[in-house]
C-alpha positions as CSV (number, residue, x, y, z in Angstrom):
1,M,9.5,-26.6,-37.0
2,E,8.9,-26.8,-33.3
3,S,5.9,-24.5,-33.4
4,A,4.4,-26.5,-36.2
5,C,4.8,-29.7,-34.2
6,A,3.2,-28.0,-31.2
7,D,0.2,-26.8,-33.3
8,R,-0.2,-30.3,-34.7
9,K,-0.1,-31.9,-31.2
10,Q,-2.7,-29.3,-30.0
11,R,-5.0,-30.1,-32.9
12,L,-4.7,-33.9,-32.3
13,R,-5.4,-33.4,-28.6
14,A,-8.5,-31.4,-29.4
15,R,-9.8,-34.0,-31.8
16,R,-9.2,-36.8,-29.2
17,D,-11.1,-34.9,-26.6
18,F,-13.9,-34.3,-29.1
19,I,-14.2,-38.1,-29.8
20,I,-14.3,-38.9,-26.1
21,L,-17.0,-36.3,-25.5
22,S,-19.0,-37.5,-28.4
23,R,-19.0,-41.1,-27.2
24,S,-20.5,-40.1,-23.9
25,M,-23.1,-37.9,-25.7
26,L,-24.1,-40.8,-27.9
27,R,-24.7,-43.1,-24.9
28,S,-26.8,-40.4,-23.3
29,A,-28.8,-39.8,-26.4
30,T,-29.4,-43.5,-27.0
31,S,-30.6,-44.1,-23.5
32,A,-33.0,-41.1,-23.8
33,L,-34.4,-42.4,-27.0
34,L,-35.0,-45.9,-25.6
35,R,-36.6,-44.5,-22.5
36,R,-39.0,-42.5,-24.6
37,T,-39.9,-45.4,-26.9
38,S,-40.0,-48.2,-24.4
39,T,-43.7,-47.8,-23.8
40,E,-44.4,-48.1,-27.5
41,I,-42.0,-50.8,-28.3
42,H,-43.4,-53.3,-25.8
43,S,-46.4,-53.7,-28.1
44,L,-44.2,-54.7,-31.0
45,C,-41.6,-56.9,-29.3
46,P,-41.2,-58.7,-26.0
47,L,-39.7,-56.8,-23.0
48,S,-36.7,-59.1,-23.0
49,T,-35.8,-58.0,-26.5
50,V,-36.1,-54.3,-25.5
51,R,-33.7,-55.0,-22.6
52,S,-31.2,-56.8,-24.8
53,V,-31.3,-53.9,-27.4
54,R,-30.8,-51.3,-24.6
55,L,-27.9,-53.3,-23.2
56,S,-26.3,-53.8,-26.5
57,L,-26.5,-50.1,-27.3
58,R,-25.3,-49.0,-23.9
59,Y,-22.3,-51.5,-23.8
60,P,-21.2,-51.9,-27.5
61,P,-18.9,-54.8,-28.4
62,Q,-15.1,-54.1,-28.6
63,N,-15.0,-54.6,-32.4
64,N,-17.8,-52.1,-33.0
65,S,-16.6,-49.3,-35.3
66,S,-19.5,-46.9,-34.5
67,R,-18.8,-43.5,-33.0
68,P,-21.0,-41.4,-30.8
69,F,-23.0,-38.2,-31.6
70,S,-21.2,-35.0,-32.2
71,A,-22.5,-31.9,-30.4
72,S,-23.7,-30.3,-33.6
73,V,-25.7,-33.3,-34.7
74,C,-27.3,-33.7,-31.2
75,L,-28.4,-30.0,-31.2
76,R,-29.7,-30.1,-34.8
77,K,-31.7,-33.3,-34.2
78,K,-33.0,-32.0,-30.9
79,K,-34.4,-29.0,-32.7
80,Q,-35.9,-31.1,-35.5
81,K,-37.6,-33.6,-33.2
82,S,-40.4,-35.6,-34.9
83,P,-43.9,-34.4,-34.0
84,W,-44.7,-38.1,-33.4
85,L,-42.4,-38.0,-30.3
86,Q,-44.3,-35.1,-28.8
87,Q,-47.6,-37.1,-28.8
88,E,-48.6,-38.8,-25.7
89,G,-50.6,-41.9,-25.2
90,R,-49.6,-43.8,-28.4
91,R,-49.2,-47.5,-28.0
92,T,-48.3,-48.6,-31.5
93,M,-45.7,-47.5,-34.1
94,D,-44.9,-48.9,-37.5
95,G,-41.5,-49.5,-39.3
96,N,-41.4,-46.0,-40.9
97,K,-41.6,-44.3,-37.5
98,I,-38.9,-46.6,-36.1
99,E,-36.7,-45.6,-39.1
100,E,-37.4,-42.0,-38.4
101,I,-36.0,-42.4,-34.8
102,L,-32.9,-44.4,-35.9
103,A,-32.0,-42.1,-38.8
104,P,-30.1,-39.6,-36.6
105,L,-28.2,-42.4,-35.0
106,R,-27.0,-43.7,-38.4
107,L,-26.1,-40.1,-39.5
108,A,-24.0,-39.6,-36.3
109,V,-22.2,-42.9,-36.8
110,K,-21.4,-41.9,-40.4
111,E,-20.1,-38.5,-39.3
112,Q,-17.9,-39.9,-36.6
113,G,-16.5,-42.5,-39.0
114,D,-15.6,-39.8,-41.5
115,L,-13.8,-37.9,-38.7
116,V,-11.8,-40.9,-37.6
117,R,-10.7,-41.6,-41.2
118,Q,-9.7,-38.0,-41.6
119,M,-7.6,-38.2,-38.4
120,K,-5.9,-41.3,-39.6
121,Q,-5.0,-39.6,-42.8
122,D,-3.4,-36.8,-40.8
123,G,-1.3,-39.3,-38.9
124,A,-3.2,-39.1,-35.6
125,P,-2.6,-41.9,-33.2
126,D,-5.4,-44.1,-32.0
127,V,-7.4,-42.7,-29.2
128,D,-6.4,-44.1,-25.8
129,V,-9.5,-43.7,-23.7
130,T,-7.7,-44.7,-20.5
131,K,-5.0,-42.1,-21.1
132,A,-7.5,-39.4,-22.0
133,V,-9.4,-40.1,-18.8
134,A,-6.2,-39.9,-16.8
135,E,-5.4,-36.5,-18.3
136,L,-8.9,-35.2,-17.5
137,K,-8.4,-36.4,-13.9
138,A,-5.1,-34.6,-13.7
139,R,-6.7,-31.4,-14.9
140,K,-9.3,-31.8,-12.2
141,R,-6.7,-32.3,-9.5
142,T,-4.9,-29.1,-10.8
143,L,-8.1,-27.1,-10.4
144,E,-8.7,-28.6,-7.0
145,A,-5.2,-27.8,-5.8
146,K,-4.3,-24.4,-4.2
147,D,-3.0,-21.4,-6.1
148,T,0.8,-21.6,-6.1
149,S,1.5,-18.6,-8.4
150,D,3.2,-16.5,-5.7
151,E,6.6,-18.1,-5.4
152,E,7.6,-15.8,-2.6
153,W,4.7,-16.8,-0.4
154,M,5.2,-20.5,-1.2
155,M,8.9,-20.2,-0.3
156,W,8.2,-18.6,3.0
157,F,5.3,-20.7,4.2
158,S,5.5,-24.0,2.4
159,T,8.7,-24.9,0.5
160,F,11.4,-23.6,2.9
161,R,9.3,-23.0,5.9
162,A,11.3,-25.4,8.1
163,H,14.6,-23.8,7.2
164,I,13.4,-20.2,7.9
165,V,11.8,-21.2,11.2
166,F,15.0,-23.1,12.2
167,A,17.2,-20.1,11.4
168,L,15.0,-17.5,13.2
169,S,14.5,-19.8,16.2
170,G,18.2,-20.2,16.6
171,H,18.7,-16.4,16.5
172,V,16.0,-15.8,19.1
173,L,17.5,-18.5,21.4
174,F,21.1,-17.2,21.3
175,A,20.0,-13.6,21.5
176,K,17.9,-14.4,24.6
177,I,20.8,-16.2,26.3
178,C,23.1,-13.3,25.6
179,S,20.6,-10.8,26.8
180,M,20.4,-12.6,30.1
181,L,24.1,-13.3,30.6
182,A,26.0,-10.4,28.9
183,P,23.6,-7.8,27.4
184,Q,26.4,-5.4,26.6
185,Y,27.7,-7.9,24.0
186,R,24.4,-8.8,22.4
187,S,25.2,-6.9,19.2
188,L,28.3,-9.0,18.7
189,V,26.3,-12.2,19.1
190,Y,23.9,-10.9,16.4
191,L,26.9,-10.4,14.1
192,V,28.5,-13.8,14.8
193,Y,25.2,-15.7,14.4
194,G,24.2,-13.9,11.3
195,L,27.6,-14.3,9.7
196,L,27.6,-18.0,10.4
197,A,24.1,-18.4,9.1
198,V,24.9,-16.7,5.8
199,W,28.2,-18.7,5.5
200,T,26.3,-22.0,6.1
201,S,23.5,-21.2,3.6
202,M,25.4,-19.5,0.8
203,G,29.1,-20.4,1.2
204,W,32.3,-18.5,2.1
205,T,32.7,-17.0,-1.4
206,Y,29.3,-15.2,-1.0
207,V,30.3,-13.9,2.4
208,T,33.5,-12.6,0.8
209,L,31.5,-10.8,-1.9
210,I,29.3,-9.1,0.7
211,L,32.3,-8.1,2.8
212,S,34.0,-6.6,-0.3
213,H,31.0,-4.3,-0.9
214,C,30.9,-3.3,2.8
215,I,34.6,-2.4,2.7
216,L,34.2,-0.5,-0.5
217,L,31.4,1.7,0.8
218,Y,33.0,2.1,4.2
219,S,36.2,3.4,2.5
220,I,34.2,5.9,0.5
221,S,32.3,7.1,3.6
222,L,35.6,8.1,5.2
223,V,35.9,10.9,2.6
224,K,32.6,12.3,3.9
225,I,31.4,13.5,0.5
226,R,27.7,12.8,0.3
227,W,27.3,12.8,-3.5
228,L,30.3,10.5,-3.9
229,C,28.8,8.0,-1.4
230,F,25.5,8.1,-3.2
231,L,27.0,7.7,-6.6
232,T,29.2,4.7,-5.5
233,G,26.2,3.0,-3.8
234,L,23.9,3.4,-6.9
235,C,26.7,2.1,-9.2
236,T,27.2,-0.9,-6.9
237,L,23.5,-1.5,-6.8
238,A,23.3,-1.4,-10.5
239,T,25.8,-4.1,-10.9
240,F,23.2,-6.5,-9.4
241,K,20.7,-5.5,-12.1
242,C,22.7,-5.4,-15.3
243,E,24.7,-8.0,-17.3
244,P,27.4,-9.2,-17.3
245,F,28.0,-8.0,-13.7
246,V,25.1,-10.1,-12.4
247,S,26.3,-13.4,-13.9
248,W,29.9,-12.7,-12.7
249,Q,28.9,-12.0,-9.1
250,A,26.4,-14.9,-9.1
251,G,29.2,-17.2,-9.8
252,F,30.5,-16.6,-6.3
253,V,27.6,-18.5,-4.8
254,E,28.3,-22.2,-4.1
255,G,25.9,-24.9,-4.8
256,D,22.7,-25.0,-7.0
257,F,19.7,-25.1,-4.7
258,E,16.3,-23.7,-5.4
259,L,16.5,-20.8,-2.9
260,R,19.9,-19.7,-4.1
261,H,18.9,-16.9,-6.5
262,I,16.4,-15.4,-4.1
263,L,18.8,-15.3,-1.3
264,F,21.6,-14.0,-3.6
265,Y,19.6,-11.0,-4.9
266,G,17.9,-10.3,-1.5
267,G,21.1,-10.3,0.5
268,C,23.1,-8.3,-2.0
269,G,20.4,-5.7,-2.6
270,F,19.6,-5.0,1.0
271,T,23.3,-5.0,1.8
272,I,24.0,-2.1,-0.6
273,M,21.0,-0.1,0.8
274,R,22.3,-0.6,4.3
275,C,25.8,0.3,3.4
276,M,24.6,3.5,1.7
277,S,22.6,4.4,4.9
278,F,25.8,3.8,6.9
279,A,27.9,5.9,4.5
280,L,25.4,8.8,4.5
281,E,25.1,8.8,8.3
282,N,28.9,8.8,8.6
283,C,29.0,11.9,6.4
284,E,26.6,13.6,8.8
285,K,28.7,12.6,11.9
286,K,30.6,15.7,13.0
287,D,33.3,14.2,15.2
288,G,35.2,11.2,13.9
289,N,33.8,8.2,12.0
290,Y,31.8,5.1,12.9
291,N,33.8,1.9,13.3
292,I,33.6,-0.7,10.5
293,L,32.5,-3.2,13.1
294,E,29.3,-1.2,13.6
295,L,28.7,-1.5,9.8
296,L,29.1,-5.3,10.0
297,K,26.8,-5.5,13.1
298,Y,24.2,-3.5,11.2
299,N,24.5,-5.5,7.9
300,F,24.6,-9.1,9.2
301,Y,21.7,-8.8,11.6
302,L,20.0,-12.0,10.4
303,P,16.3,-11.2,10.6
304,F,16.8,-8.2,8.2
305,F,19.7,-9.6,6.1
306,Y,17.9,-11.4,3.3
307,F,14.3,-10.0,3.2
308,G,14.4,-6.7,5.0
309,P,12.8,-4.5,6.1
310,I,15.5,-1.8,6.1
311,M,16.1,0.2,9.3
312,T,18.3,3.3,8.8
313,F,21.7,3.1,10.5
314,D,21.1,5.8,13.0
315,K,18.0,4.1,14.4
316,F,19.6,0.7,14.5
317,Y,22.7,2.0,16.1
318,D,20.8,3.8,18.9
319,Q,18.5,0.8,19.6
320,V,21.0,-2.0,19.5
321,N,23.5,-0.2,21.8
322,K,21.1,0.9,24.5
323,S,21.9,-0.5,27.9
324,D,18.3,-0.5,29.4
325,L,16.6,-3.7,28.2
326,T,13.5,-3.4,30.4
327,R,10.3,-3.7,28.5
328,K,7.2,-1.5,28.7
329,E,4.0,-2.6,30.2
330,W,2.1,-5.0,28.1
331,E,4.9,-5.1,25.5
332,M,5.3,-8.9,25.7
333,W,1.6,-9.3,25.5
334,N,1.5,-7.3,22.3
335,I,4.4,-9.3,20.8
336,R,2.5,-12.6,21.6
337,T,-0.7,-11.2,20.2
338,Q,1.0,-10.1,17.0
339,G,2.7,-13.4,16.6
340,A,-0.7,-15.3,17.0
341,L,-2.4,-12.8,14.6
342,H,0.3,-13.4,11.9
343,L,-0.1,-17.2,12.3
344,G,-3.9,-16.9,11.9
345,V,-3.6,-14.8,8.8
346,I,-1.1,-17.3,7.3
347,L,-3.6,-20.1,7.9
348,V,-6.5,-18.2,6.4
349,V,-4.6,-17.2,3.3
350,D,-3.4,-20.8,2.8
351,V,-7.0,-22.0,3.0
352,L,-8.3,-19.3,0.6
353,F,-5.6,-20.3,-1.9
354,H,-7.6,-23.5,-2.4
355,F,-10.7,-21.6,-3.4
356,M,-9.7,-18.2,-4.8
357,Y,-7.3,-18.1,-7.7
358,I,-6.8,-14.4,-7.6
359,L,-3.2,-14.7,-8.6
360,T,-3.5,-17.2,-11.5
361,I,-6.6,-15.7,-13.2
362,P,-5.0,-12.4,-14.1
363,A,-2.4,-14.2,-16.2
364,D,-5.0,-15.8,-18.5
365,M,-6.2,-13.0,-20.7
366,K,-8.6,-15.2,-22.6
367,L,-10.4,-16.0,-19.4
368,L,-10.4,-12.4,-18.3
369,K,-12.2,-11.3,-21.4
370,H,-15.2,-13.5,-20.5
371,L,-15.5,-12.1,-16.9
372,S,-18.1,-9.6,-16.0
373,D,-17.2,-6.0,-15.2
374,W,-17.8,-6.6,-11.5
375,A,-15.7,-9.7,-11.4
376,L,-12.8,-7.9,-13.1
377,V,-12.9,-4.9,-10.8
378,G,-13.1,-7.2,-7.7
379,L,-10.2,-9.3,-9.0
380,A,-8.1,-6.2,-9.4
381,Y,-8.9,-4.9,-5.9
382,F,-8.3,-8.2,-4.2
383,N,-4.9,-8.5,-5.9
384,L,-3.8,-5.4,-4.2
385,V,-5.4,-6.5,-0.9
386,Y,-3.5,-9.8,-1.1
387,D,-0.2,-8.0,-1.8
388,W,-0.7,-5.8,1.2
389,V,-1.5,-8.8,3.4
390,K,1.6,-10.6,2.2
391,A,3.8,-7.6,2.9
392,A,2.2,-7.1,6.3
393,V,2.6,-10.8,7.3
394,M,6.1,-11.3,6.0
395,F,7.4,-8.1,7.5
396,G,5.3,-8.7,10.6
397,V,7.0,-12.1,11.3
398,I,10.4,-10.5,11.0
399,N,9.4,-7.5,13.1
400,T,8.1,-9.8,15.8
401,V,11.5,-11.4,16.0
402,S,13.3,-8.1,16.1
403,R,11.0,-6.8,18.8
404,L,12.2,-9.7,20.9
405,D,15.7,-8.2,20.5
406,H,14.5,-4.9,21.9
407,L,14.4,-3.2,18.5
408,D,11.7,-0.9,17.1
409,P,11.4,-1.9,13.4
410,P,9.4,-0.1,10.7
411,N,5.6,-0.4,11.0
412,P,3.7,-2.6,8.6
413,P,2.4,-0.9,5.4
414,K,-0.9,1.0,5.5
415,C,-3.9,-1.0,4.2
416,I,-4.6,-0.5,0.5
417,T,-8.3,0.2,1.3
418,M,-7.1,3.3,3.4
419,L,-5.1,4.8,0.5
420,Y,-6.6,7.6,-1.5
421,V,-3.6,9.9,-2.0
422,F,-0.4,9.1,-3.8
423,A,1.6,10.5,-0.9
424,E,0.8,7.5,1.3
425,T,1.1,4.7,-1.3
426,H,3.8,2.2,-0.2
427,F,4.0,-1.5,0.5
428,D,7.4,-1.4,2.2
429,R,7.6,1.2,4.9
430,G,11.4,0.6,5.4
431,I,12.3,1.4,1.8
432,N,9.9,4.4,2.0
433,E,11.6,5.8,5.1
434,W,15.0,5.3,3.5
435,L,13.9,7.2,0.4
436,C,12.3,9.9,2.4
437,K,15.3,10.6,4.6
438,Y,18.1,10.4,2.0
439,V,16.5,11.5,-1.2
440,Y,13.0,13.0,-1.1
441,D,13.1,15.2,1.9
442,Y,16.8,16.0,1.3
443,L,16.1,17.4,-2.2
444,G,12.5,18.5,-1.7
445,G,12.9,20.6,1.4
446,K,9.5,21.7,2.7
447,H,7.8,20.4,-0.4
448,V,6.2,23.7,-1.3
449,N,8.2,24.6,-4.4
450,V,6.9,22.9,-7.6
451,V,10.3,22.7,-9.2
452,E,12.0,21.3,-6.1
453,E,9.2,18.8,-5.7
454,L,9.6,17.6,-9.3
455,V,13.3,17.2,-9.0
456,A,12.9,15.3,-5.7
457,T,10.3,12.9,-7.1
458,L,12.2,12.2,-10.3
459,C,15.4,11.4,-8.3
460,T,13.4,9.3,-5.8
461,F,11.7,7.2,-8.5
462,G,15.1,7.0,-10.3
463,V,16.6,5.3,-7.2
464,T,13.4,3.1,-7.0
465,I,13.8,1.9,-10.6
466,I,17.4,0.9,-9.9
467,W,16.3,-0.9,-6.7
468,L,13.5,-2.8,-8.5
469,G,15.4,-3.4,-11.7
470,P,14.8,-1.4,-14.9
471,C,12.2,-2.9,-17.2
472,K,9.2,-1.7,-19.1
473,V,6.6,-2.3,-16.4
474,V,8.7,-0.7,-13.7
475,L,9.4,2.4,-15.9
476,V,5.7,2.9,-16.7
477,W,4.7,2.3,-13.1
478,A,7.4,4.8,-11.8
479,L,6.3,7.4,-14.4
480,L,2.6,7.2,-13.5
481,N,3.2,7.4,-9.8
482,C,5.6,10.3,-10.2
483,F,3.0,12.1,-12.2
484,G,0.3,11.3,-9.6
485,L,2.5,12.6,-6.7
486,N,3.3,15.9,-8.5
487,F,-0.2,16.4,-9.7
488,E,-1.4,16.3,-6.1
489,L,0.9,19.2,-5.3
490,W,-0.1,21.1,-8.5
491,A,-3.8,20.7,-7.6
492,A,-3.2,21.8,-4.0
493,K,-1.3,24.9,-5.3
494,F,-4.0,25.7,-7.8
495,F,-6.9,25.5,-5.4
496,S,-5.1,27.4,-2.7
497,M,-5.2,30.5,-5.0
498,E,-8.1,32.9,-5.1
499,P,-11.0,32.6,-5.5
500,F,-10.9,28.9,-4.5
501,A,-9.4,29.5,-1.1
502,S,-12.1,32.0,-0.2
503,L,-14.8,29.7,-1.5
504,E,-13.5,26.8,0.7
505,L,-13.4,29.0,3.8
506,A,-17.0,30.0,3.1
507,M,-18.1,26.4,2.8
508,S,-19.3,24.2,5.7
509,E,-17.0,21.6,6.9
510,A,-19.1,18.7,5.6
511,T,-19.3,20.3,2.1
512,S,-15.6,20.8,1.9
513,R,-15.0,17.2,2.8
514,R,-17.5,15.9,0.3
515,I,-15.8,17.9,-2.5
516,R,-12.4,16.5,-1.5
517,A,-13.8,13.0,-1.4
518,I,-15.0,13.3,-5.0
519,F,-11.5,14.0,-6.2
520,N,-10.1,11.4,-3.9
521,T,-12.4,8.8,-5.5
522,F,-10.6,9.1,-8.8
523,N,-7.3,9.2,-7.0
524,F,-8.2,5.8,-5.3
525,W,-8.7,4.0,-8.6
526,S,-5.7,5.6,-10.2
527,I,-3.6,4.2,-7.3
528,V,-5.3,0.8,-7.8
529,L,-4.6,0.7,-11.6
530,Y,-1.0,1.9,-11.3
531,N,-0.1,-0.7,-8.7
532,I,-2.0,-3.5,-10.6
533,L,0.4,-2.6,-13.5
534,A,3.4,-3.4,-11.2
535,L,1.9,-6.5,-9.5
536,N,0.4,-8.2,-12.6
537,S,0.9,-6.9,-16.1
538,L,0.3,-4.0,-18.4
539,D,-2.4,-5.9,-20.4
540,F,-4.4,-6.7,-17.2
541,A,-4.3,-3.0,-16.1
542,K,-5.4,-1.8,-19.5
543,L,-8.3,-4.3,-19.5
544,V,-9.5,-3.2,-16.1
545,A,-9.3,0.5,-17.0
546,K,-11.2,-0.2,-20.3
547,R,-13.9,-2.1,-18.5
548,L,-14.2,0.4,-15.6
549,L,-14.1,3.6,-17.6
550,F,-15.4,2.8,-21.1
551,K,-17.1,-0.5,-21.6
552,G,-18.8,-0.5,-18.2
553,F,-19.9,3.2,-18.5
554,P,-22.3,4.4,-17.2
555,I,-23.8,1.8,-14.9
556,T,-20.6,0.0,-13.6
557,T,-18.6,3.2,-13.5
558,I,-21.1,5.2,-11.5
559,I,-21.8,2.4,-9.0
560,V,-18.1,1.7,-8.4
561,M,-17.3,5.4,-8.0
562,F,-20.2,5.9,-5.6
563,V,-19.2,3.0,-3.4
564,T,-15.6,4.3,-3.4
565,Y,-16.9,7.7,-2.5
566,C,-18.8,6.4,0.5
567,L,-15.7,4.4,1.5
568,I,-13.5,7.5,1.4
569,Q,-16.0,9.4,3.6
570,V,-15.8,6.6,6.2
571,I,-12.0,6.7,6.1
572,K,-11.9,10.5,6.5
573,E,-14.2,10.3,9.5
574,R,-12.1,7.7,11.1
575,E,-8.9,9.6,10.5
576,R,-10.6,12.8,11.9
577,R,-11.5,11.0,15.1
578,Q,-8.1,9.5,15.4
579,A,-6.4,12.9,14.9
580,L,-8.5,14.3,17.7
581,I,-7.5,11.5,20.0
582,D,-3.8,12.0,19.2
583,D,-4.0,15.8,19.5
584,P,-7.1,17.0,21.3
585,D,-6.1,20.7,20.7
586,P,-4.6,20.9,17.2
587,L,-4.9,24.7,16.9
588,P,-2.6,27.0,19.1
589,P,-4.4,29.4,21.4
590,A,-5.0,32.9,20.2
591,P,-2.4,35.4,21.3
592,P,-3.5,37.8,24.1
593,S,-4.6,41.2,22.9
594,N,-2.6,44.2,24.0
595,D,-5.6,46.5,23.8
596,T,-7.8,45.8,26.8
597,T,-10.6,47.9,25.5
598,S,-10.9,46.1,22.2
599,P,-13.0,42.9,22.0
600,P,-11.1,39.6,22.0
601,V,-9.9,38.4,18.7
602,T,-11.7,35.3,17.4
603,T,-9.8,33.0,15.1
604,A,-12.1,31.4,12.7
605,A,-10.5,28.1,12.5
606,P,-9.3,27.9,9.0
607,A,-9.5,24.5,9.9
608,A,-8.0,21.3,9.8
609,D,-9.6,18.7,7.8
610,A,-7.8,16.3,10.1
611,T,-8.4,13.7,7.6
612,A,-6.8,15.4,4.6
613,A,-4.1,16.8,6.8
614,A,-3.2,13.5,8.2
615,T,-3.4,11.7,4.9
616,D,-1.8,14.2,2.6
617,A,1.1,14.4,4.9
618,A,2.0,10.8,5.1
619,S,4.9,9.0,3.5
620,A,5.0,7.9,-0.1
621,A,5.2,4.5,-1.7
622,A,8.2,4.6,-3.6
623,A,8.2,8.2,-3.3
624,P,7.7,10.0,0.0
625,Q,5.3,12.5,1.1
626,P,4.7,16.0,0.1
627,A,3.9,18.6,2.7
628,A,0.2,19.1,3.5
629,D,-1.2,22.1,1.8
630,A,-2.5,25.0,3.9
631,S,-5.9,25.0,2.2
632,K,-6.4,21.5,3.6
633,V,-6.2,22.7,7.2
634,K,-9.9,23.0,7.6
635,A,-11.5,21.9,10.9
636,E,-14.3,19.4,10.7
């Protein structure tokens, strides 16, 4: 019943808009006809009569029941224009020709009258022109407003900006005072301020819930059984993703404000990950156990509490307890520069939201089907660029605050434009480092065995699915990225066999890099499509893939792939130069020869494609890095 009413309302609105549009079209058509015939009519009637006729047609009386042209009538009559109207220089016309001009007007009035009678039979209300115009203006204001689809960005930099700035400013102020007066107690100040801030924002029942999870995982860590700590942590994390546990635990939060759900899930999720890190590090501790106070200091550090990023416990413990608080040269200058840069990026993104609706458009599939192939490909790419910018800015703001506390937080994510291997794909380097240390590297070893690599990636993405929340989109995204990561290792293993290894050694450095860039081109767009699936929707990813590979073939496909190939070549060259700067002598010197009579041994540098070596050995997105293949070590 409700759907039928909604359809009826939609039809009535469409007819109302049609009548309003037709009225304006009739006025325009009438004015055009009078302008064309004004030179001929003056010979038949006085000029004052023409003006009165034009005025009466342009401003009809209130009781006039005539209706304007419909679009179909206007187009038909425009095509069937009388040959008499195409003649120039005529100064007279008779009654038959005037009737020929006015006939379309009478037909349009009759058609609109029939439409109005039909609408009244259907029970349509009378058309309120004032209300219709107000609705049109409201739609225009909506289009002129900025894109507000990203709730997380709006929360940070618009809705709750003042609250977040106030909380972080208070943390910086008290931390600075403590660092000046009693630096040995600064970790306790972090704990007290963070605990009070969480208590104030979420209530004492929420603090009790967080403390209960901390005590549970701390108790399990005392047993020092690694698999038990991991199992307990994952089960606890799953309680925040599955019903009825979510609703039951959400009832511990007091109040009903807009930010409550975001803070609840953010604080609880990151708390479990931090407690798991503490428990696993405690299992590795040889002598004794860490104090529960260290866990509370680690968990209630306010800049990281709600929104991350995650620092593993061992790094946080070493940095927060160091006694030397002297800064390096230019460190404060770098902190100020980063803060100013983040502020500038926030302003630029906020301005662009008024002109580029890159987040709203992908949700409208009807509109997407009318976009060109180039517009669709560009929209997909800029969606990923925006998500990288958002992650870099949000984590960058928090990292700037933590650097003021003499901490070294995880680096911002690598730019999406620089990603052409699955081993580097990540948008949260903190989660990536956590997964690498406790799951991927622990199970995968040196990442040379295919079976061990498969087990490591499956377990890593399994943890990622629980972290993100199991659903269809997350499952498909995890499966595709897991396949991509393993396929890279399989391909590296295959091409390291003969005769491919010998062929690559016989190639020139430039040729080897070009061949790698061809394969990396397809990798690049696979990464783009897989992550579009997670950021937008499955339908949008399927539409982009269809346009790029099938409907746009061959012109769009070839041009896009060629531009991507050139981009990857530039990235490889940049990485090669950066690798030479970081390590000017990447190859060890040749061992001295024992036989003095024999000529010196020359090592034909099998070569480090510093680019591929640097890239293929980086950390993974939601799955960490595989080891670089030996065949990729080819000097450029």
